[in-house]
C-alpha positions in Angstrom: 83.5 99.5 130.2 86.4 97.4 131.4 89.0 96.1 129.0 92.1 94.0 129.2 93.2 94.3 125.5 94.5 97.2 123.5 91.2 98.0 121.8 87.8 96.7 122.9 84.6 97.9 121.4 81.5 98.2 123.6 78.3 97.6 121.6 74.7 97.9 122.5 73.2 95.1 120.3 70.0 95.9 118.6 67.5 93.3 117.4 69.2 90.5 115.5 66.3 89.3 113.3 67.3 89.0 109.6 70.8 90.4 110.2 72.7 87.2 110.0 74.2 84.7 112.4 77.7 83.1 112.9 77.0 79.8 114.5 74.6 80.5 117.4 75.8 84.1 117.8 74.1 87.0 116.1 76.3 89.1 113.8 75.7 92.0 111.4 77.4 95.0 109.8 76.8 98.5 111.0 77.3 101.8 109.2 78.6 103.9 112.0 78.0 107.3 110.3 74.3 106.5 109.7 73.9 104.5 112.9 72.1 101.7 111.1 72.7 98.2 110.0 74.0 98.0 106.4 73.6 95.3 103.8 76.8 93.5 102.9 76.4 94.3 99.2 75.8 98.0 99.9 78.9 98.2 102.1 81.0 96.5 99.4 79.7 98.8 96.7 80.9 101.8 98.9 84.3 100.2 99.6 84.8 99.5 95.9 84.1 103.2 95.1 86.8 104.4 97.5 90.5 104.1 97.0 92.0 103.1 100.3 90.3 100.7 102.7 91.7 99.9 106.2 90.7 96.6 107.6 91.6 96.8 111.3 92.0 93.6 113.2 92.8 91.9 116.4 95.8 89.9 115.1 94.9 86.6 116.8 91.2 86.4 115.9 90.6 84.0 112.9 87.1 85.5 112.5 88.7 88.8 111.6 91.0 87.2 109.0 88.1 85.3 107.4 86.2 88.6 107.0 89.2 90.3 105.6 89.5 87.5 103.0 85.8 87.8 102.1 86.1 91.6 101.6 89.1 91.3 99.4 87.4 88.6 97.3 84.3 90.7 97.0 86.3 93.7 95.8 87.9 91.5 93.2 84.5 90.3 92.1 83.6 94.0 91.5 86.5 94.2 89.0 89.0 95.8 91.4 92.7 94.8 91.6 93.8 94.9 95.2 97.0 96.6 96.3 97.3 94.9 99.7 99.6 96.5 102.3 100.3 94.3 105.3 101.6 95.4 108.7 102.5 91.8 109.4 105.7 91.9 107.4 108.6 94.3 107.7 109.3 96.4 104.6 113.0 95.4 104.4 111.7 91.9 103.3 109.6 93.3 100.4 111.9 92.0 97.7 110.9 88.5 98.9 107.2 89.5 98.9 107.5 90.7 95.3 109.0 87.3 94.4 106.0 85.7 96.0 103.7 88.0 94.1 105.3 86.9 90.8 104.9 83.2 91.7 108.6 82.7 92.0 108.5 81.3 95.5 105.8 79.6 97.6 104.3 80.9 100.8 106.4 78.6 102.9 109.5 79.8 101.1 108.4 83.4 101.7 108.0 82.7 105.4 111.3 80.9 105.9 113.3 83.4 103.9 112.0 86.4 105.9 112.0 84.9 109.4 108.2 85.5 109.3 107.2 82.7 111.6 109.6 84.0 114.2 108.7 87.7 113.8 104.9 87.1 113.4 103.9 83.8 114.9 100.6 83.4 113.2 101.7 84.5 109.8 100.1 81.4 108.2 96.7 82.9 109.1 97.3 85.6 106.5 97.9 83.2 103.6 94.3 83.2 102.3 94.3 87.1 102.5 97.5 87.3 100.4 96.2 84.8 98.0 92.9 86.6 97.6 94.7 89.9 96.7 97.0 88.1 94.2 94.0 86.3 92.7 92.4 89.7 92.0 95.3 90.5 89.7 96.8 92.6 92.5 99.9 92.4 94.6 101.0 92.5 98.2 103.3 95.1 99.8 105.2 94.8 103.1 104.7 97.9 105.2 106.2 97.6 108.7 109.3 99.1 110.2 112.0 96.8 111.6 110.8 95.5 115.0 114.1 96.2 116.7 114.0 99.8 115.7 110.5 100.3 117.1 111.4 98.6 120.3 114.4 100.8 120.7 112.2 103.9 120.4 109.7 102.5 122.9 112.5 101.9 125.4 114.7 105.0 124.9 113.0 107.4 122.6 114.1 108.6 119.2 117.3 110.0 120.5 118.5 106.5 121.4 118.6 105.5 117.8 121.8 105.2 115.9 122.1 107.2 112.7 121.7 104.0 110.7 118.5 103.1 112.6 117.1 106.5 112.2 117.7 106.3 108.5 115.3 103.3 108.3 112.4 105.6 109.2 110.7 108.3 107.1 112.4 111.6 107.1 109.1 113.4 107.9 107.3 112.1 111.0 104.6 114.2 112.6 104.2 113.6 116.4 101.9 116.5 117.1 98.6 114.7 116.9 96.9 115.4 120.3 93.9 113.2 119.8 95.9 110.2 118.9 98.4 110.7 121.8 95.5 111.2 124.3 93.7 108.1 123.0 96.9 105.9 123.2 97.7 107.2 126.7 94.3 106.2 127.9 94.5 102.7 126.4 98.1 102.1 127.4 97.1 102.4 131.1 96.2 98.8 130.8 99.9 98.1 131.3 100.7 98.1 135.0 104.2 99.5 134.9 104.0 102.4 132.5 105.3 105.7 133.7 104.7 109.1 132.0 108.1 108.9 130.3 107.4 105.4 129.1 104.1 106.5 127.6 105.8 109.3 125.7 108.3 106.8 124.2 105.6 104.3 123.4 103.6 107.0 121.6 106.6 107.9 119.6 107.3 104.3 118.7 103.6 103.9 117.6 103.9 107.1 115.4 107.2 105.8 113.9 105.5 102.6 112.9 102.4 104.5 111.5 104.6 106.8 109.5 106.6 104.0 108.1 103.6 102.0 107.0 101.9 105.0 105.5 105.0 106.0 103.5 105.5 102.5 102.1 101.8 102.2 101.2 101.8 105.7 99.6 104.9 104.8 97.5 103.4 101.6 96.3 100.2 103.4 95.3 102.1 106.1 93.4 104.0 103.4 91.5 100.7 102.0 90.0 100.4 102.4 86.2 96.6 102.7 86.2 95.3 103.5 89.7 91.7 103.7 88.5 91.7 99.9 88.3 92.9 99.5 91.8 91.8 99.7 95.4 94.3 99.9 98.2 93.6 97.7 101.2 95.7 97.9 104.4 95.6 95.0 106.9 96.7 96.3 110.3 95.9 96.2 114.0 92.7 98.2 114.8 94.7 100.7 116.9 96.5 101.9 113.7 93.4 103.1 112.0 90.5 103.5 114.5 88.9 107.0 114.4 90.8 107.6 111.2 94.0 108.2 113.3 97.4 106.5 113.2 98.4 105.1 109.9 95.1 106.2 108.3 95.7 109.9 109.0 99.3 109.7 107.9 98.4 108.0 104.7 95.8 110.7 104.1 98.5 113.3 104.6 100.6 111.7 101.8 97.6 110.9 99.5 95.2 113.7 100.4 92.9 113.3 97.3 92.1 109.6 97.8 88.8 108.6 99.5 89.4 106.4 102.5 87.3 104.0 104.5 88.0 102.3 107.8 86.4 98.9 108.6 86.6 97.2 112.0 85.4 94.0 113.6 84.3 93.6 117.2 86.2 91.5 119.7 83.0 90.4 121.4 84.8 88.5 124.1 86.8 86.3 121.8 90.2 87.5 122.7 92.1 85.0 125.0 95.1 86.3 126.8 98.0 84.0 127.9 99.0 83.9 131.5 102.0 86.1 130.7 99.8 88.7 129.0 97.4 88.7 131.9 100.2 89.2 134.4 101.4 92.3 132.5 98.0 93.9 132.3 95.3 95.2 134.6 91.6 96.0 134.1 90.9 99.6 133.3 87.6 101.5 132.9 87.1 103.7 129.9 83.8 105.5 129.8 81.9 107.2 127.0 82.9 110.5 128.6 86.6 109.5 128.3 86.2 109.1 124.6 83.9 112.1 123.7 86.9 114.2 122.9 87.3 112.2 119.6 84.1 113.6 118.1 83.9 111.0 115.3 82.9 107.4 115.0 85.6 104.7 115.5 85.2 103.5 111.8 83.0 103.8 108.8 81.8 100.2 109.1 81.8 97.7 112.0 81.2 94.0 112.0 79.4 93.4 115.3 79.0 90.0 116.9 77.1 89.0 120.0 79.3 88.6 123.1 80.9 85.2 123.5 78.9 83.6 126.3 82.1 81.8 127.5 84.1 85.0 127.7 85.8 85.8 131.0 84.1 88.6 133.1 
């Protein structure tokens, strides 16, 4: 399959009858461990019985955000309070997020006080997701590392960080995850200019982000008074949780006894790249043979949608 984006999911669509439609395009949920379509209610029952649910996304697809909101609302309807961890805000702004949780500031005040619109252009797309978590009786936690620190690692490696910048990151960071590094290296070939050294630094930057998000989510979970009433939901880019790797594996290392689920949603040709993004990328081909080393499904559940007929070839 040829891809231009960080993560593309190639699907062989089975018969769509009785599986649901979005507009004129067939859509349905798949249980990737059983290899069968799964009913929405059955999937939600399973998610509610777990403790940590990753909802991987393509950041710019509104369809993904709508599904995330629906899942959080459905978990609330099952009596669960949602501890929502979001990649989309840096952890250093979490005091502002907690003020938002308590109703002391509005969403617009949260965005303006944290430079959110500058640091995450489509932050408004996440408003219904945050509101759904708070409506459940839950709260939202900011997870991400400071963008400048991650960029510095990507350009010059960990050794390029000042002592202060290194202190922002978790003390323990595990870089020895061959499956994850191999996967990222294959996917990062989409960028035209990457050298081997650049790939090493990009991998370390990705791990630093994963470890930071995992540590912040683990700390928030450990602070809960009655965790039996809660389910943790992490909203992040699909690359941070696919195949149970990235942030997902690092959170499991910190909270080894908590059942975890990964939920993804197909791109299905809906991603539109800007001219600048297209200029920086190239088409690459990743075959099934290239991915067989992973030996596990990409997620527990996948929302699959028929390919957009207007997508670029």
